[in-house]
Short mmCIF file of the C-alpha atoms (twelve columns), coordinates in Angstrom:
data_MODEL
# 
_entry.id   MODEL 
# 
loop_
_atom_site.group_PDB 
_atom_site.id 
_atom_site.type_symbol 
_atom_site.label_atom_id 
_atom_site.label_alt_id 
_atom_site.label_comp_id 
_atom_site.label_asym_id 
_atom_site.label_seq_id 
_atom_site.Cartn_x 
_atom_site.Cartn_y 
_atom_site.Cartn_z 
_atom_site.pdbx_PDB_model_num 
ATOM 1   C CA . MET A 1   -34.575 30.067  -1.960  1 
ATOM 2   C CA . THR A 2   -31.002 29.956  -3.424  1 
ATOM 3   C CA . ALA A 3   -29.588 26.309  -3.837  1 
ATOM 4   C CA . ALA A 4   -26.558 25.821  -2.073  1 
ATOM 5   C CA . PRO A 5   -23.342 25.938  -4.249  1 
ATOM 6   C CA . ARG A 6   -22.084 22.401  -5.195  1 
ATOM 7   C CA . THR A 7   -18.193 21.863  -5.315  1 
ATOM 8   C CA . THR A 8   -16.637 19.240  -7.340  1 
ATOM 9   C CA . LEU A 9   -13.693 17.664  -5.617  1 
ATOM 10  C CA . PHE A 10  -11.268 15.255  -7.684  1 
ATOM 11  C CA . VAL A 11  -9.352  13.055  -5.234  1 
ATOM 12  C CA . ALA A 12  -6.352  11.051  -6.387  1 
ATOM 13  C CA . ARG A 13  -3.452  9.068   -4.698  1 
ATOM 14  C CA . HIS A 14  -0.031  9.974   -5.335  1 
ATOM 15  C CA . GLY A 15  2.129   8.169   -7.948  1 
ATOM 16  C CA . GLU A 16  3.836   4.819   -7.267  1 
ATOM 17  C CA . THR A 17  6.638   4.939   -4.731  1 
ATOM 18  C CA . VAL A 18  9.559   2.878   -4.362  1 
ATOM 19  C CA . TRP A 19  7.992   0.692   -1.561  1 
ATOM 20  C CA . HIS A 20  4.973   0.197   -3.635  1 
ATOM 21  C CA . ASP A 21  6.112   -3.143  -5.407  1 
ATOM 22  C CA . GLU A 22  6.669   -4.724  -2.212  1 
ATOM 23  C CA . ASN A 23  3.349   -3.434  -0.489  1 
ATOM 24  C CA . ARG A 24  5.289   -1.758  2.351   1 
ATOM 25  C CA . TYR A 25  3.428   0.376   4.573   1 
ATOM 26  C CA . THR A 26  4.225   4.032   3.596   1 
ATOM 27  C CA . GLY A 27  2.601   6.432   5.838   1 
ATOM 28  C CA . VAL A 28  4.372   9.721   7.243   1 
ATOM 29  C CA . SER A 29  7.961   8.349   5.576   1 
ATOM 30  C CA . ASP A 30  8.716   10.868  2.965   1 
ATOM 31  C CA . ILE A 31  9.290   8.162   0.059   1 
ATOM 32  C CA . GLY A 32  10.087  9.135   -3.485  1 
ATOM 33  C CA . LEU A 33  8.470   8.108   -6.607  1 
ATOM 34  C CA . THR A 34  9.465   5.429   -9.075  1 
ATOM 35  C CA . PRO A 35  10.022  6.453   -12.713 1 
ATOM 36  C CA . ARG A 36  6.360   4.526   -13.260 1 
ATOM 37  C CA . GLY A 37  5.155   7.028   -10.385 1 
ATOM 38  C CA . ASP A 38  6.436   10.150  -12.358 1 
ATOM 39  C CA . ALA A 39  4.928   8.776   -15.601 1 
ATOM 40  C CA . GLN A 40  1.451   8.379   -13.719 1 
ATOM 41  C CA . ALA A 41  1.983   11.921  -12.303 1 
ATOM 42  C CA . GLU A 42  2.486   13.176  -15.984 1 
ATOM 43  C CA . ALA A 43  -0.598  11.255  -17.010 1 
ATOM 44  C CA . LEU A 44  -2.760  13.098  -14.158 1 
ATOM 45  C CA . GLY A 45  -1.295  16.347  -15.458 1 
ATOM 46  C CA . VAL A 46  -2.763  15.441  -18.900 1 
ATOM 47  C CA . TRP A 47  -6.122  14.869  -17.453 1 
ATOM 48  C CA . ALA A 48  -5.733  18.151  -15.313 1 
ATOM 49  C CA . ALA A 49  -5.320  20.163  -18.531 1 
ATOM 50  C CA . ASP A 50  -8.708  19.609  -19.678 1 
ATOM 51  C CA . ALA A 51  -10.555 19.470  -16.281 1 
ATOM 52  C CA . ARG A 52  -11.435 23.170  -15.949 1 
ATOM 53  C CA . LEU A 53  -10.000 23.184  -12.435 1 
ATOM 54  C CA . ASP A 54  -10.183 26.048  -10.020 1 
ATOM 55  C CA . ALA A 55  -7.537  24.922  -7.440  1 
ATOM 56  C CA . LEU A 56  -5.013  22.190  -6.793  1 
ATOM 57  C CA . VAL A 57  -4.286  20.968  -3.274  1 
ATOM 58  C CA . THR A 58  -2.071  18.331  -2.069  1 
ATOM 59  C CA . SER A 59  -0.772  16.510  1.203   1 
ATOM 60  C CA . PRO A 60  2.590   18.153  2.586   1 
ATOM 61  C CA . LEU A 61  4.376   14.869  1.835   1 
ATOM 62  C CA . SER A 62  6.759   15.163  -0.934  1 
ATOM 63  C CA . ARG A 63  5.435   12.285  -3.089  1 
ATOM 64  C CA . ALA A 64  1.862   13.917  -3.266  1 
ATOM 65  C CA . ARG A 65  3.529   17.254  -4.045  1 
ATOM 66  C CA . ARG A 66  5.745   15.639  -6.895  1 
ATOM 67  C CA . THR A 67  2.615   14.141  -8.246  1 
ATOM 68  C CA . ALA A 68  0.653   17.474  -8.345  1 
ATOM 69  C CA . ALA A 69  3.710   19.213  -10.117 1 
ATOM 70  C CA . PRO A 70  2.532   18.250  -13.644 1 
ATOM 71  C CA . ALA A 71  -0.987  19.242  -13.133 1 
ATOM 72  C CA . ALA A 72  0.318   22.626  -11.831 1 
ATOM 73  C CA . ARG A 73  2.312   23.043  -15.108 1 
ATOM 74  C CA . ALA A 74  -0.472  22.056  -17.216 1 
ATOM 75  C CA . THR A 75  -3.096  24.436  -15.429 1 
ATOM 76  C CA . GLY A 76  -0.983  27.181  -14.304 1 
ATOM 77  C CA . LEU A 77  -2.540  26.774  -10.789 1 
ATOM 78  C CA . ALA A 78  -0.264  27.296  -7.768  1 
ATOM 79  C CA . VAL A 79  -0.275  24.285  -5.502  1 
ATOM 80  C CA . ALA A 80  -1.863  24.685  -1.986  1 
ATOM 81  C CA . VAL A 81  -0.589  22.415  0.832   1 
ATOM 82  C CA . GLU A 82  -3.144  21.087  3.331   1 
ATOM 83  C CA . PRO A 83  -1.597  19.347  6.396   1 
ATOM 84  C CA . GLY A 84  -4.961  17.602  7.150   1 
ATOM 85  C CA . LEU A 85  -4.265  15.462  4.075   1 
ATOM 86  C CA . THR A 86  -1.159  13.909  5.463   1 
ATOM 87  C CA . GLU A 87  -1.058  9.971   5.403   1 
ATOM 88  C CA . LEU A 88  -1.725  8.101   8.567   1 
ATOM 89  C CA . ASP A 89  1.359   7.333   10.696  1 
ATOM 90  C CA . PHE A 90  1.367   3.493   10.646  1 
ATOM 91  C CA . GLY A 91  3.725   3.127   13.577  1 
ATOM 92  C CA . ILE A 92  5.606   -0.223  13.590  1 
ATOM 93  C CA . ALA A 93  4.402   -0.894  10.272  1 
ATOM 94  C CA . GLU A 94  6.208   1.795   8.557   1 
ATOM 95  C CA . GLY A 95  8.415   0.422   5.826   1 
ATOM 96  C CA . ARG A 96  7.351   -3.179  6.549   1 
ATOM 97  C CA . THR A 97  4.856   -5.436  4.861   1 
ATOM 98  C CA . LEU A 98  1.769   -7.028  6.715   1 
ATOM 99  C CA . GLY A 99  3.441   -10.530 6.233   1 
ATOM 100 C CA . GLU A 100 6.521   -9.352  8.151   1 
ATOM 101 C CA . LEU A 101 4.507   -7.820  10.896  1 
ATOM 102 C CA . GLU A 102 2.369   -11.110 11.219  1 
ATOM 103 C CA . ALA A 103 5.764   -13.044 11.894  1 
ATOM 104 C CA . SER A 104 6.653   -10.507 14.716  1 
ATOM 105 C CA . HIS A 105 3.212   -9.358  16.076  1 
ATOM 106 C CA . PRO A 106 0.651   -12.155 14.970  1 
ATOM 107 C CA . ALA A 107 -2.097  -11.165 17.607  1 
ATOM 108 C CA . ALA A 108 -2.073  -7.536  16.559  1 
ATOM 109 C CA . CYS A 109 -2.238  -8.215  12.839  1 
ATOM 110 C CA . ALA A 110 -5.273  -10.702 13.667  1 
ATOM 111 C CA . ASP A 111 -6.949  -7.875  15.470  1 
ATOM 112 C CA . PHE A 112 -5.939  -5.455  12.595  1 
ATOM 113 C CA . ARG A 113 -7.464  -7.760  9.789   1 
ATOM 114 C CA . ARG A 114 -10.549 -8.337  11.880  1 
ATOM 115 C CA . ASP A 115 -11.346 -4.638  12.354  1 
ATOM 116 C CA . PRO A 116 -8.728  -2.353  11.053  1 
ATOM 117 C CA . ALA A 117 -10.278 0.834   12.286  1 
ATOM 118 C CA . ALA A 118 -10.926 -0.297  16.066  1 
ATOM 119 C CA . HIS A 119 -7.254  -2.071  16.162  1 
ATOM 120 C CA . PRO A 120 -4.640  0.005   14.253  1 
ATOM 121 C CA . LEU A 121 -1.314  -1.473  14.016  1 
ATOM 122 C CA . PRO A 122 0.921   -0.969  17.131  1 
ATOM 123 C CA . GLY A 123 2.189   2.711   17.307  1 
ATOM 124 C CA . GLY A 124 -0.134  3.816   14.383  1 
ATOM 125 C CA . GLU A 125 -2.409  6.644   14.384  1 
ATOM 126 C CA . ASP A 126 -6.069  6.162   15.328  1 
ATOM 127 C CA . PRO A 127 -8.034  5.674   11.889  1 
ATOM 128 C CA . GLY A 128 -10.828 7.835   13.464  1 
ATOM 129 C CA . ALA A 129 -8.867  10.690  14.181  1 
ATOM 130 C CA . ALA A 130 -7.248  10.409  10.829  1 
ATOM 131 C CA . ALA A 131 -10.609 10.208  9.118   1 
ATOM 132 C CA . ALA A 132 -11.894 13.098  10.946  1 
ATOM 133 C CA . ARG A 133 -8.793  15.440  10.130  1 
ATOM 134 C CA . GLY A 134 -9.117  14.372  6.412   1 
ATOM 135 C CA . THR A 135 -12.752 14.734  6.124   1 
ATOM 136 C CA . ALA A 136 -12.291 18.262  7.785   1 
ATOM 137 C CA . ALA A 137 -9.922  19.079  5.359   1 
ATOM 138 C CA . LEU A 138 -11.886 18.047  2.266   1 
ATOM 139 C CA . LEU A 139 -14.859 20.008  3.458   1 
ATOM 140 C CA . ARG A 140 -12.875 23.174  4.119   1 
ATOM 141 C CA . LEU A 141 -11.890 22.960  0.383   1 
ATOM 142 C CA . ALA A 142 -15.348 22.656  -0.632  1 
ATOM 143 C CA . ASP A 143 -16.350 25.804  1.543   1 
ATOM 144 C CA . ARG A 144 -13.212 27.719  0.332   1 
ATOM 145 C CA . HIS A 145 -14.089 27.128  -3.451  1 
ATOM 146 C CA . PRO A 146 -18.069 27.162  -3.518  1 
ATOM 147 C CA . GLY A 147 -19.079 25.719  -7.021  1 
ATOM 148 C CA . GLY A 148 -15.385 25.255  -8.094  1 
ATOM 149 C CA . ARG A 149 -13.674 22.270  -9.293  1 
ATOM 150 C CA . VAL A 150 -10.586 21.325  -7.219  1 
ATOM 151 C CA . LEU A 151 -8.050  18.644  -7.600  1 
ATOM 152 C CA . VAL A 152 -6.713  16.950  -4.495  1 
ATOM 153 C CA . VAL A 153 -3.606  14.725  -4.457  1 
ATOM 154 C CA . ALA A 154 -3.205  12.795  -1.021  1 
ATOM 155 C CA . HIS A 155 -2.826  9.014   0.089   1 
ATOM 156 C CA . ASN A 156 -4.250  5.568   -0.238  1 
ATOM 157 C CA . THR A 157 -5.404  4.833   3.431   1 
ATOM 158 C CA . LEU A 158 -6.467  8.354   4.374   1 
ATOM 159 C CA . LEU A 159 -8.598  8.798   1.358   1 
ATOM 160 C CA . ARG A 160 -10.423 5.531   1.830   1 
ATOM 161 C CA . LEU A 161 -11.146 6.394   5.455   1 
ATOM 162 C CA . VAL A 162 -12.460 9.707   4.395   1 
ATOM 163 C CA . LEU A 163 -14.683 8.200   1.691   1 
ATOM 164 C CA . CYS A 164 -16.125 5.960   4.246   1 
ATOM 165 C CA . ARG A 165 -16.995 8.773   6.695   1 
ATOM 166 C CA . LEU A 166 -18.337 11.064  3.913   1 
ATOM 167 C CA . LEU A 167 -20.403 8.276   2.413   1 
ATOM 168 C CA . SER A 168 -21.605 6.623   5.897   1 
ATOM 169 C CA . ILE A 169 -19.838 3.457   5.351   1 
ATOM 170 C CA . PRO A 170 -18.483 1.729   8.710   1 
ATOM 171 C CA . ALA A 171 -14.786 2.536   9.109   1 
ATOM 172 C CA . SER A 172 -14.217 -1.236  10.036  1 
ATOM 173 C CA . GLU A 173 -14.853 -2.014  6.397   1 
ATOM 174 C CA . TYR A 174 -12.659 0.551   4.541   1 
ATOM 175 C CA . ARG A 175 -10.234 -2.313  3.431   1 
ATOM 176 C CA . ARG A 176 -12.901 -4.460  2.075   1 
ATOM 177 C CA . VAL A 177 -15.218 -2.025  0.582   1 
ATOM 178 C CA . LEU A 178 -12.568 -0.007  -0.810  1 
ATOM 179 C CA . PRO A 179 -9.437  -2.216  -1.276  1 
ATOM 180 C CA . ARG A 180 -7.324  0.432   -2.683  1 
ATOM 181 C CA . MET A 181 -7.015  3.925   -4.520  1 
ATOM 182 C CA . VAL A 182 -5.159  3.281   -7.707  1 
ATOM 183 C CA . ASN A 183 -2.206  5.500   -8.146  1 
ATOM 184 C CA . CYS A 184 -3.136  8.844   -9.901  1 
ATOM 185 C CA . ALA A 185 -6.725  7.374   -10.751 1 
ATOM 186 C CA . VAL A 186 -9.569  10.020  -10.208 1 
ATOM 187 C CA . THR A 187 -12.464 9.751   -7.930  1 
ATOM 188 C CA . GLU A 188 -15.108 12.400  -8.160  1 
ATOM 189 C CA . LEU A 189 -17.007 13.746  -5.250  1 
ATOM 190 C CA . ARG A 190 -19.706 16.518  -5.194  1 
ATOM 191 C CA . VAL A 191 -20.166 18.359  -1.862  1 
ATOM 192 C CA . THR A 192 -23.007 20.467  -1.030  1 
ATOM 193 C CA . ALA A 193 -23.671 21.910  2.235   1 
ATOM 194 C CA . GLY A 194 -21.343 19.597  3.974   1 
ATOM 195 C CA . ARG A 195 -22.712 16.310  2.210   1 
ATOM 196 C CA . ALA A 196 -20.991 14.434  -0.520  1 
ATOM 197 C CA . ALA A 197 -22.155 12.365  -3.309  1 
ATOM 198 C CA . LEU A 198 -19.720 9.785   -5.016  1 
ATOM 199 C CA . MET A 199 -20.061 10.327  -8.771  1 
ATOM 200 C CA . SER A 200 -17.054 8.261   -9.946  1 
ATOM 201 C CA . TYR A 201 -14.290 5.847   -8.276  1 
ATOM 202 C CA . ASN A 202 -10.735 5.177   -9.435  1 
ATOM 203 C CA . VAL A 203 -10.974 6.438   -12.922 1 
ATOM 204 C CA . PRO A 204 -7.812  5.713   -14.590 1 
ATOM 205 C CA . THR A 205 -5.776  8.670   -15.970 1 
ATOM 206 C CA . PHE A 206 -2.575  6.305   -16.804 1 
ATOM 207 C CA . ARG A 207 -2.328  3.416   -19.204 1 
ATOM 208 C CA . GLY A 208 0.523   1.013   -18.814 1 
# 
């Protein structure tokens, strides 16, 4: 019996944005990278040059596409855009900090801190639905590139929710178990027959 092909997915969060330093929620807002974010993207491109990649895929948002551009130049691969990798819509939290929200919506923030999957911030996308679409997107990529090596550039919250779903971690624990995806660090997943194994997490490509 022939073994099922194993696809390697390297997932990375985009480079630092202009809202990063203040820890403002950046979901569907199309926010640009900082100079540091551009430098992080260049470092990811250096990593990609030696990674023997077969494909390069990003979220539609410009911060992800801009982050992937150096990797595209380094590898000669075209960038494929996957709509299912878009970051969550954070509703009233877009562009605001959690501290600002706690001042105006204390009860909603308390519920969110207790269980962020069951109680998304008001007006935001359901985390379960986001995890489902993001997971489906990654599994489609694995099916599309059997036995291949794929770099995926996407977003902090979406990727953490997807990792929880793929690794059977309760979604309610995503903020505690996976506090953040480091900008342009690489997390390696191996996907076989729709099941994923975590090989490494937040391996840095950028120093400084």
